[in-house]
PLY file of the C-alpha trace (Angstrom):
ply
format ascii 1.0
element vertex 223
property float x
property float y
property float z
element edge 222
property int vertex1
property int vertex2
end_header
54.80 134.54 -92.17
53.29 132.46 -94.85
50.32 134.21 -96.72
48.22 131.43 -97.11
45.18 132.11 -98.98
44.30 133.73 -102.14
43.50 137.49 -100.63
45.89 136.92 -97.88
48.24 139.57 -99.92
45.48 142.18 -100.05
45.21 141.92 -96.36
48.97 142.10 -95.61
49.46 144.74 -98.12
46.54 147.22 -96.54
47.78 146.65 -92.92
51.84 146.26 -93.40
52.75 147.81 -96.65
50.07 150.81 -97.04
49.97 150.84 -93.11
46.51 152.40 -93.70
45.84 152.10 -89.32
49.03 153.95 -88.76
48.10 157.67 -88.21
44.78 156.78 -85.89
47.33 154.84 -83.34
46.95 156.36 -79.87
49.86 157.85 -78.37
49.86 155.85 -75.48
51.78 152.38 -75.27
49.41 149.54 -76.37
49.58 145.84 -74.54
45.89 144.16 -74.56
43.69 144.75 -77.63
40.20 143.08 -78.78
40.88 142.50 -82.74
37.15 142.65 -83.61
36.57 141.43 -87.25
40.45 140.03 -87.27
40.38 138.51 -90.58
43.82 136.75 -90.65
45.59 138.56 -87.64
47.55 141.04 -89.56
46.55 144.35 -87.65
47.36 142.05 -84.30
50.69 141.07 -85.87
51.25 144.57 -86.92
51.04 146.26 -83.69
53.37 143.82 -82.23
55.69 144.60 -84.47
55.23 148.25 -84.00
55.88 148.03 -80.25
58.28 145.27 -80.28
59.65 146.02 -76.79
56.02 145.17 -75.34
54.36 141.59 -74.78
51.38 142.44 -76.73
48.10 140.60 -76.02
45.23 140.16 -78.55
41.71 138.20 -78.69
41.12 138.05 -82.28
37.21 137.40 -83.47
36.60 136.32 -86.82
33.75 134.70 -88.52
35.10 133.72 -91.53
35.85 130.12 -92.03
38.54 130.86 -94.66
40.39 132.82 -91.95
40.59 129.56 -89.40
43.69 128.14 -90.86
45.99 131.53 -90.68
44.40 132.28 -87.33
45.08 128.90 -85.92
48.82 128.79 -87.09
48.95 132.62 -85.68
48.21 131.75 -82.17
50.24 128.07 -82.27
53.44 130.23 -82.91
55.85 130.07 -80.06
56.60 133.53 -79.77
52.91 134.17 -79.90
51.03 131.15 -77.82
49.57 132.39 -74.97
49.13 136.00 -75.89
46.80 135.80 -79.08
43.75 134.10 -78.62
40.94 133.29 -81.69
37.39 133.16 -81.61
35.07 132.06 -84.57
32.42 134.09 -83.64
30.21 137.21 -85.14
28.72 140.35 -83.77
24.87 140.12 -83.77
22.39 140.20 -80.84
23.66 138.22 -77.61
19.93 137.41 -77.14
20.62 135.06 -80.10
22.77 131.85 -79.95
23.64 132.02 -83.86
23.39 134.61 -86.68
24.02 134.19 -90.95
27.37 135.47 -91.81
27.72 136.25 -95.92
31.41 135.23 -96.32
33.21 136.67 -99.40
36.70 137.04 -100.09
39.01 140.13 -100.07
37.91 141.45 -96.73
34.06 142.05 -97.47
32.05 139.20 -95.77
29.74 141.05 -93.47
25.81 139.84 -92.10
24.73 141.65 -95.00
22.84 140.22 -97.92
23.88 141.19 -101.06
23.49 140.20 -104.49
26.89 138.54 -105.62
27.97 134.78 -104.84
28.73 134.82 -101.13
28.50 131.80 -98.89
26.03 131.79 -96.63
27.26 130.30 -93.27
25.74 129.99 -89.99
28.11 131.24 -87.29
28.07 131.76 -83.23
27.20 135.41 -82.31
29.85 136.34 -79.94
28.74 136.91 -75.86
30.35 139.23 -73.87
31.37 135.98 -71.38
33.20 134.53 -74.62
35.59 137.17 -73.80
36.00 138.11 -70.56
36.78 134.14 -69.91
39.60 134.38 -71.91
40.58 138.04 -71.82
39.57 139.81 -69.02
38.95 143.36 -69.57
40.54 145.92 -69.10
41.65 146.91 -72.67
43.92 149.54 -74.03
42.15 149.08 -77.35
39.40 147.83 -79.36
40.10 147.65 -83.41
36.85 147.18 -84.92
36.57 146.18 -88.64
33.32 144.12 -89.42
31.93 145.65 -92.59
28.61 147.32 -91.32
27.77 145.88 -88.24
29.27 148.57 -85.52
26.54 150.25 -84.29
25.01 146.73 -83.48
28.91 146.23 -81.54
28.32 149.53 -79.50
24.73 148.65 -78.78
25.08 145.13 -77.59
28.67 145.04 -76.41
29.00 148.22 -74.05
30.38 145.92 -71.05
33.56 145.40 -73.71
33.15 149.23 -74.96
33.03 150.83 -72.03
35.93 148.96 -70.33
38.42 149.90 -73.15
40.76 153.12 -73.34
40.56 153.62 -76.85
38.83 152.44 -80.07
39.59 152.25 -83.58
36.84 151.69 -85.69
36.42 151.18 -89.00
32.84 152.41 -90.25
30.86 151.55 -93.13
27.41 152.74 -94.18
25.33 151.07 -97.16
22.67 153.56 -96.98
24.55 155.44 -99.65
24.67 158.50 -97.46
26.69 158.26 -94.62
23.47 158.20 -92.31
25.29 155.34 -90.24
28.21 157.43 -89.40
25.75 159.53 -87.49
23.94 156.55 -85.63
27.50 155.39 -84.74
28.57 159.38 -83.28
25.39 159.24 -81.13
26.69 155.31 -79.83
30.09 156.55 -79.12
28.67 159.08 -77.04
26.24 157.27 -74.83
29.22 155.28 -74.11
31.62 158.17 -72.89
33.54 157.79 -75.95
35.04 161.18 -77.27
36.38 161.11 -81.31
39.81 162.02 -81.43
40.65 161.75 -85.13
38.45 160.76 -88.57
38.90 160.59 -92.24
36.53 161.70 -94.46
34.22 159.27 -95.98
35.10 157.28 -99.22
33.21 155.50 -101.88
33.20 151.79 -100.90
34.69 149.65 -103.40
32.70 147.29 -104.77
29.44 147.64 -102.83
27.02 151.05 -102.76
28.06 153.37 -99.91
30.67 155.23 -97.68
33.39 154.06 -95.05
35.91 155.78 -93.25
38.04 155.53 -90.44
38.43 157.10 -86.32
39.79 156.47 -83.60
37.66 157.80 -80.09
39.03 157.51 -76.13
36.90 156.64 -73.58
36.49 159.53 -71.54
35.78 157.65 -67.98
39.13 156.20 -68.45
41.23 159.20 -69.12
44.00 159.48 -66.92
0 1
1 2
2 3
3 4
4 5
5 6
6 7
7 8
8 9
9 10
10 11
11 12
12 13
13 14
14 15
15 16
16 17
17 18
18 19
19 20
20 21
21 22
22 23
23 24
24 25
25 26
26 27
27 28
28 29
29 30
30 31
31 32
32 33
33 34
34 35
35 36
36 37
37 38
38 39
39 40
40 41
41 42
42 43
43 44
44 45
45 46
46 47
47 48
48 49
49 50
50 51
51 52
52 53
53 54
54 55
55 56
56 57
57 58
58 59
59 60
60 61
61 62
62 63
63 64
64 65
65 66
66 67
67 68
68 69
69 70
70 71
71 72
72 73
73 74
74 75
75 76
76 77
77 78
78 79
79 80
80 81
81 82
82 83
83 84
84 85
85 86
86 87
87 88
88 89
89 90
90 91
91 92
92 93
93 94
94 95
95 96
96 97
97 98
98 99
99 100
100 101
101 102
102 103
103 104
104 105
105 106
106 107
107 108
108 109
109 110
110 111
111 112
112 113
113 114
114 115
115 116
116 117
117 118
118 119
119 120
120 121
121 122
122 123
123 124
124 125
125 126
126 127
127 128
128 129
129 130
130 131
131 132
132 133
133 134
134 135
135 136
136 137
137 138
138 139
139 140
140 141
141 142
142 143
143 144
144 145
145 146
146 147
147 148
148 149
149 150
150 151
151 152
152 153
153 154
154 155
155 156
156 157
157 158
158 159
159 160
160 161
161 162
162 163
163 164
164 165
165 166
166 167
167 168
168 169
169 170
170 171
171 172
172 173
173 174
174 175
175 176
176 177
177 178
178 179
179 180
180 181
181 182
182 183
183 184
184 185
185 186
186 187
187 188
188 189
189 190
190 191
191 192
192 193
193 194
194 195
195 196
196 197
197 198
198 199
199 200
200 201
201 202
202 203
203 204
204 205
205 206
206 207
207 208
208 209
209 210
210 211
211 212
212 213
213 214
214 215
215 216
216 217
217 218
218 219
219 220
220 221
221 222
């Protein structure tokens, strides 16, 4: 696997070396995932390496143009072709066609403006049918790392959420008090999800606020 971009090493290290998601994987085998905020697709690739006996299928959703080269190469790999898909979309209000995305290196692009020199770009907003037409439900896992748009995901994409057994979510609170986490818990409850495991909130690097990681299970699909 080639690390094609300047910040590829940071993303690769977090997932393959530090293995930040390992303790939050569900115990059941995973075959079908939505990788929302896929960045370079390393989570999907790592998950396939964790279950080498399974032919994992993933749709990787990522708005940043800096990630396109790596993602296109990944879905073109002969071992993954037909199983890994890529959509250049952002999470937002599905009633709108496009939204503004602030593209930053080192996994910090988001729909939130800040004082840095982020590149402001217009990106198509994800519609649930974009996913369903390529990769129909149900799903075993939705992994989400979207830098502060978690409530928007849970609010606007309920069909996708309710058709997944598990949700692995990295949440971000830019309000400096962690209040966003309470909103996320409320939305998970409305979607009939139970939080199985959550990390303590940690100070965000390079931005005011806190971040955390959680695994939640869809009670409606619990066997």
